[in-house]
MIMAR-914365 format. One record per residue (C-alpha): residue in one letter; x, y negated, z. Coordinates in steps of 0.2 Angstrom, whole numbers, padded with zeros to 4 digits, always signed. Layout:
<recs>
AXYZ;...
</recs>
This chain:
<recs>
M+0000+0000+0000;D+0006-0018-0004;A+0011-0028+0011;Y-0001-0041+0018;K+0003-0059+0015;V+0006-0071+0029;L+0006-0090+0028;M+0014-0099+0043;V+0009-0117+0047;D+0018-0128+0060;D+0026-0145+0059;E+0041-0138+0069;A+0051-0128+0057;E+0062-0121+0071;V+0047-0112+0078;I+0043-0104+0062;D+0061-0099+0059;M+0062-0091+0075;I+0047-0081+0072;V+0052-0076+0055;R+0070-0071+0060;K+0066-0061+0075;L+0053-0049+0067;D+0055-0035+0054;W+0040-0040+0043;E+0043-0027+0030;E+0042-0013+0044;M+0026-0021+0051;G+0018-0021+0033;F+0018-0040+0031;L+0026-0052+0019;V+0029-0070+0024;C+0024-0079+0008;G+0026-0097+0014;H+0028-0110+0027;A+0017-0126+0027;R+0021-0141+0039;N+0003-0147+0041;G-0015-0142+0037;V-0016-0151+0021;E-0001-0143+0014;A-0007-0126+0020;L-0024-0128+0011;E-0014-0131-0006;M-0003-0115-0002;A-0018-0105+0002;E-0026-0109-0014;E-0010-0103-0023;Y-0004-0088-0013;Q-0021-0081-0007;P-0014-0075+0010;D-0022-0061+0021;V-0017-0069+0037;V-0014-0088+0042;M-0004-0091+0058;T-0006-0109+0063;D-0001-0122+0077;I-0015-0133+0083;R-0006-0150+0085;M+0000-0156+0068;P+0000-0172+0058;Y-0013-0176+0044;M-0024-0161+0048;D-0024-0151+0064;G-0024-0132+0065;L-0043-0131+0071;R-0049-0141+0056;L-0038-0131+0045;C-0046-0115+0051;R-0063-0122+0048;E-0058-0126+0030;L-0050-0109+0028;R-0065-0100+0035;N-0077-0109+0023;L-0066-0106+0008;Y-0060-0089+0012;P-0071-0080+0024;D-0061-0064+0024;I-0045-0072+0029;R-0037-0067+0047;L-0033-0082+0058;I-0020-0082+0072;I-0019-0099+0082;F-0005-0104+0093;S-0003-0119+0104;G+0007-0127+0118;F-0009-0133+0126;D-0018-0121+0138;D-0034-0129+0136;F-0051-0120+0137;E-0059-0131+0124;Y-0046-0125+0111;A-0048-0107+0116;K-0067-0109+0115;E-0066-0117+0097;A-0054-0103+0092;I-0067-0090+0097;R-0080-0099+0087;L-0069-0099+0072;E-0067-0080+0074;A-0049-0081+0076;E-0040-0064+0078;E-0028-0070+0092;Y-0025-0086+0102;L-0007-0088+0108;L+0002-0100+0119;K+0019-0108+0117;P+0033-0104+0120;I+0030-0089+0109;D+0038-0072+0113;A+0043-0061+0098;A+0037-0045+0106;E+0020-0053+0109;V+0019-0059+0091;R+0024-0041+0085;K+0010-0034+0096;V-0003-0047+0089;F+0002-0043+0071;E+0001-0024+0074;R-0017-0026+0080;V-0021-0037+0065;R-0013-0024+0054;E-0024-0011+0061;R-0040-0021+0058;L-0034-0025+0040;D-0031-0007+0037;K-0048-0002+0044;A-0057-0014+0033;S-0047-0008+0018;R-0052+0010+0022;E-0070+0006+0025;R-0070-0003+0008;K-0062+0013+0000;D-0071+0026+0010;I-0077+0038-0003;R-0092+0044+0006;R-0098+0027+0010;L-0096+0022-0008;E-0105+0038-0014;E-0119+0034-0002;H-0120+0016-0009;Y-0119+0022-0027;R-0133+0034-0023;K-0144+0021-0016;S-0140+0010-0031;L-0144+0023-0044;P-0162+0018-0047;F-0157+0000-0051;L-0142+0005-0062;R-0153+0017-0072;E-0166+0004-0074;N-0152-0008-0080;F-0146+0005-0092;Y-0163+0008-0100;I-0165-0011-0102;S-0148-0013-0110;L-0151+0002-0121;T-0167-0005-0127;E-0159-0022-0130;G-0145-0013-0141;E-0132-0020-0129;I-0123-0003-0126;P-0110+0002-0139;E-0114+0019-0147;D-0098+0027-0141;K-0102+0022-0123;I-0120+0028-0122;Q-0116+0046-0116;E-0103+0039-0104;Y-0116+0028-0095;M-0128+0042-0095;E-0116+0053-0086;D-0111+0040-0074;Y-0129+0036-0070;Q-0135+0054-0070;V-0147+0051-0084;S-0154+0065-0095;L-0161+0061-0112;P-0157+0076-0123;G-0170+0072-0136;P-0169+0078-0149;W-0181+0064-0154;Y-0186+0048-0145;V-0200+0036-0145;V-0203+0020-0136;A-0220+0014-0129;V-0224-0003-0122;I-0237-0004-0108;H-0246-0021-0108;V-0257-0025-0093;G-0272-0037-0096;S-0274-0053-0087;A-0291-0049-0079;L-0288-0045-0060;P-0299-0034-0049;D-0307-0042-0034;G-0294-0045-0020;M-0279-0040-0030;S-0265-0052-0036;A-0256-0050-0053;R-0241-0044-0045;L-0250-0030-0035;L-0259-0025-0051;H-0243-0023-0061;L-0235-0013-0046;S-0251-0002-0046;V-0250+0001-0065;R-0231+0005-0064;Q-0234+0018-0050;L-0247+0026-0060;A-0236+0026-0076;E-0222+0034-0066;E-0233+0048-0060;W-0240+0050-0078;A-0222+0050-0085;Q-0217+0064-0073;E-0229+0076-0079;T-0217+0083-0092;L-0201+0075-0085;R-0197+0068-0102;S-0201+0050-0100;Q-0193+0035-0091;V-0203+0020-0086;F-0195+0003-0083;A-0200-0016-0083;F-0195-0025-0098;R-0199-0043-0104;G-0214-0045-0094;N-0222-0028-0098;L-0218-0010-0094;A-0208+0001-0107;V-0207+0019-0108;I-0193+0030-0117;S-0200+0047-0121;Q-0192+0062-0129;L-0201+0072-0142;D-0197+0089-0150;R-0202+0084-0167;P-0206+0067-0175;E-0224+0074-0179;D-0227+0075-0161;V-0229+0056-0160;S-0248+0058-0164;R-0251+0069-0149;Y-0240+0057-0139;T-0251+0042-0144;D-0266+0052-0138;R-0258+0055-0121;C-0255+0036-0120;D-0273+0033-0124;R-0278+0044-0110;F-0267+0034-0099;C-0276+0018-0104;R-0292+0026-0098;L-0284+0032-0082;A-0278+0015-0078;R-0295+0007-0080;R-0303+0021-0069;A-0289+0022-0056;V-0284+0004-0053;Q-0297-0006-0063;A-0283-0012-0075;L-0286-0016-0094;V-0270-0008-0101;T-0265-0007-0119;V-0250+0004-0125;G-0241+0001-0141;V-0231+0016-0148;G-0216+0013-0159;R-0208+0025-0173;P-0199+0040-0167;C-0180+0040-0169;R-0167+0053-0169;S-0153+0044-0160;L-0153+0034-0144;R-0144+0019-0153;D-0160+0017-0163;I-0171+0014-0147;P-0171-0005-0150;T-0179-0002-0167;S-0193+0010-0159;Y-0196-0003-0146;E-0198-0017-0159;G-0212-0006-0167;A-0220-0003-0150;R-0220-0022-0146;E-0227-0026-0163;A-0241-0012-0161;V-0246-0020-0144;S-0248-0037-0153;Y-0262-0029-0164;R-0274-0028-0148;V-0281-0045-0153;L-0287-0036-0169;Y-0291-0018-0163;G-0296-0022-0145;A-0287-0020-0129;G-0288-0005-0118;S-0282+0009-0129;A-0266+0016-0137;I-0260+0009-0154;S-0247+0017-0165;I-0236+0007-0177;M-0235+0022-0188;E-0254+0021-0191;L-0253+0003-0195;E-0237+0003-0206;P-0233+0020-0213;S-0214+0023-0212;S-0213+0028-0231;S-0213+0009-0235;S-0200+0004-0222;L-0182+0001-0223;P-0170+0013-0214;A-0174+0013-0196;E-0156+0009-0191;A-0155-0006-0202;G-0160-0018-0188;Q-0148-0010-0176;R-0133-0010-0187;M-0137-0029-0192;N-0138-0033-0173;E-0121-0025-0171;V-0113-0036-0185;I-0121-0051-0177;K-0114-0046-0160;Q-0097-0044-0166;I-0098-0061-0175;K-0101-0069-0159;M-0090-0059-0147;G-0079-0048-0156;N-0062-0049-0166;R-0058-0046-0184;E-0056-0027-0181;S-0073-0024-0172;L-0082-0035-0185;S-0074-0025-0199;R-0080-0009-0192;A-0098-0016-0189;I-0099-0022-0207;E-0092-0005-0213;A-0105+0005-0203;Y-0119-0007-0209;M-0114-0005-0228;G-0112+0014-0225;M-0130+0015-0219;I-0136+0005-0235;R-0126+0017-0246;E-0133+0033-0238;A-0150+0026-0238;D-0150+0026-0257;L-0163+0012-0258;S-0174+0008-0272;P-0172-0009-0281;G-0187-0016-0272;H-0181-0010-0255;F-0164-0016-0258;R-0171-0034-0262;L-0181-0033-0245;L-0166-0028-0235;V-0156-0043-0243;M-0170-0055-0239;E-0170-0049-0221;L-0151-0051-0221;A-0152-0068-0228;T-0164-0074-0214;A-0153-0066-0200;M-0138-0075-0207;Y-0146-0091-0209;H-0152-0092-0191;L-0135-0087-0185;A-0126-0100-0195;D-0139-0113-0189;S-0136-0107-0170;A-0117-0110-0173;S-0120-0127-0179;A-0111-0122-0195;S-0111-0134-0209;D-0099-0124-0220;L-0097-0106-0224;G-0087-0109-0239;E-0103-0116-0245;P-0117-0127-0237;V-0129-0118-0226;D-0144-0123-0236;K-0136-0113-0250;L-0133-0098-0240;V-0149-0089-0244;T-0146-0093-0263;G-0129-0085-0261;V-0134-0069-0254;M-0150-0067-0265;A-0139-0068-0280;V-0131-0051-0276;E-0136-0036-0286;S-0126-0022-0280;D-0120-0015-0263;G-0102-0020-0268;Q-0107-0038-0271;L-0117-0038-0255;E-0102-0031-0245;E-0090-0044-0252;W-0102-0058-0248;L-0105-0051-0230;V-0086-0050-0226;R-0083-0067-0232;S-0098-0075-0223;C-0096-0065-0207;T-0077-0069-0206;R-0081-0088-0207;L-0095-0087-0195;Q-0084-0078-0182;D-0071-0092-0184;L-0084-0105-0181;F-0091-0096-0165;L-0073-0094-0158;E-0069-0113-0162;G-0085-0117-0153;R-0081-0107-0137;T-0063-0115-0137;S-0070-0132-0140;K-0083-0130-0126;T-0069-0124-0114;R-0058-0139-0118;S-0073-0151-0117;F-0077-0144-0099;V-0059-0146-0094;R-0058-0164-0101;Q-0074-0168-0092;A-0065-0163-0076;E-0050-0173-0080;D-0060-0188-0084;Y-0070-0186-0067;M-0053-0185-0057;E-0046-0200-0067;E-0061-0210-0062;N-0062-0204-0044;Y-0045-0200-0038;S-0046-0215-0026;D-0060-0206-0016;P-0053-0197-0001;G-0069-0186-0002;L-0064-0179-0019;T-0063-0160-0017;L-0064-0145-0027;E-0082-0142-0021;S-0088-0160-0025;L-0080-0159-0042;C-0088-0141-0046;A-0105-0148-0039;Y-0104-0162-0052;L-0100-0150-0066;G-0113-0138-0061;V-0101-0123-0060;S-0094-0111-0047;A-0077-0115-0039;A-0070-0098-0045;Y-0075-0101-0063;F-0068-0118-0063;S-0052-0113-0055;T-0049-0099-0068;V-0053-0110-0083;F-0044-0126-0077;K-0028-0117-0072;K-0028-0108-0089;E-0030-0124-0099;T-0019-0136-0088;G-0007-0124-0080;K-0011-0132-0063;T-0023-0129-0049;F-0035-0142-0044;V-0025-0148-0029;T-0009-0149-0039;Y-0017-0158-0053;L-0025-0171-0041;T-0009-0174-0031;D+0001-0176-0047;L-0012-0189-0053;R-0012-0198-0037;M+0007-0199-0036;R+0008-0205-0054;E-0004-0219-0050;A+0006-0223-0034;R+0022-0224-0043;R+0014-0235-0056;M+0008-0247-0042;L+0025-0247-0034;E+0033-0251-0050;E+0021-0265-0056;G+0015-0273-0040;D+0020-0278-0023;E+0005-0271-0013;K+0008-0264+0005;T+0011-0246+0006;Y-0005-0243+0016;I-0015-0252+0002;I-0008-0241-0011;A-0011-0226-0001;E-0029-0231+0001;R-0031-0234-0018;C-0024-0217-0021;G-0036-0208-0010;Y-0026-0206+0006;E-0034-0211+0022;D-0018-0208+0032;P-0003-0219+0026;N+0009-0208+0034;Y+0003-0192+0025;F+0004-0202+0009;S+0022-0206+0012;Y+0025-0188+0016;V+0017-0182+0000;F+0026-0196-0010;R+0043-0191-0003;K+0040-0173-0007;Q+0036-0177-0025;F+0049-0190-0029;G+0063-0187-0015;L+0061-0204-0008;S+0049-0213+0003;P+0038-0226-0005;S+0048-0241+0003;K+0065-0233-0003;F+0058-0230-0020;R+0053-0248-0022;K+0070-0254-0016;S+0078-0242-0028;L+0069-0251-0042;H+0078-0267-0038;G+0096-0260-0037;
</recs>
């Protein structure tokens, strides 16, 4: 196991040196990652080093140890705090207890006592680590999480978000059994009329419970909530069984009305042979449900009976196209090329008639037009308003593939440029805000993130990646740059410059300035005049 990191905080360097020299930290399982001389400096180092333990004195300039502990407890709840002081004051000890400090030591510090303290802290850290890694505990947590994980799997499968080569892996992880060999999706829509004394939420829960009992009759169906309705993934032995399945769904509609007084309509999609085509079956089921306004609610409606499959494009066309669009938005050149290759392979295998080929091209043109519009694209090698004309001019699968590769590659570049531009704009916004507010002593990482509307974790990752600096380092450099400019161009007093640069304590301002430039502000000003 890696050593636990310790940050020492005390304005008396000789105290820290004594503690560090007299103990074998490696043997105890610790690594002293740094030494801060006050609370403000300790906060900066804690952001950079992420220590497991902070051992701090109480009496220090600029920010005392108790305030430091409060800040650390707020920012890093899991950090272990050890407080030491030369003051045997009950109020200090009481505050240390409130801050959940591991230990409270009095100066002068005895090395043997410190060793015992860190041995106890090591035991607690090891115990916490073991608990997090305890297999039985994790297995129990996993078992309890399985219903949620399975539901999320069914949702992701229906949305087409799971790569085909990952479906089986997820099924094994979540203990899902869907052997098929055929599948069909049904959508259960609950009408808005409510029985006396029942809320919409309770009615939906009642229908779901009834649907789950109904689905368990053959143990070949899975029910889950999806986009405001209930969805059911069922397994069939043959595609012809969809008619009998529709009859079963119709009986469920009557059962729901009788058992819970709910007006339920079930839409049944087209059967499919592969789990990757579940989204296509779902779209058919959703469309079938929408026909209730024509055929009446309270029964099962099959899309097969409304739109015979003999006049349809290949069932996987939509799924393959969705994968191409996904790779345009999020993938790289290689994954996009594979998606286009799979899409074109599907078209060639389908051996479409000229009429069906035209229909597919029209659908493709529409999908690509909307995608270009969402990317705010004004140029794909051709204006967006000519995009449809361009694809409609193709007459063979070879011409279609050539156009698709060219257009998708350009669109992928546009989406990548958009993400990069968005990140840079976000960082620039943060930099502008700090430029305008660096004189505010209350400017913190939390206040900046509240202004930007993002989490501190996300901001810190993006900001450091773009600038190479943490928030604290960037703000300190900005304030010091302005302080140097004021010293070079004006004759204001040091305390005034400190205030204008966001420092309430002129002494701490001088400390930071000397740390940055090697001279105090007054000596720096004198050096300018020889």
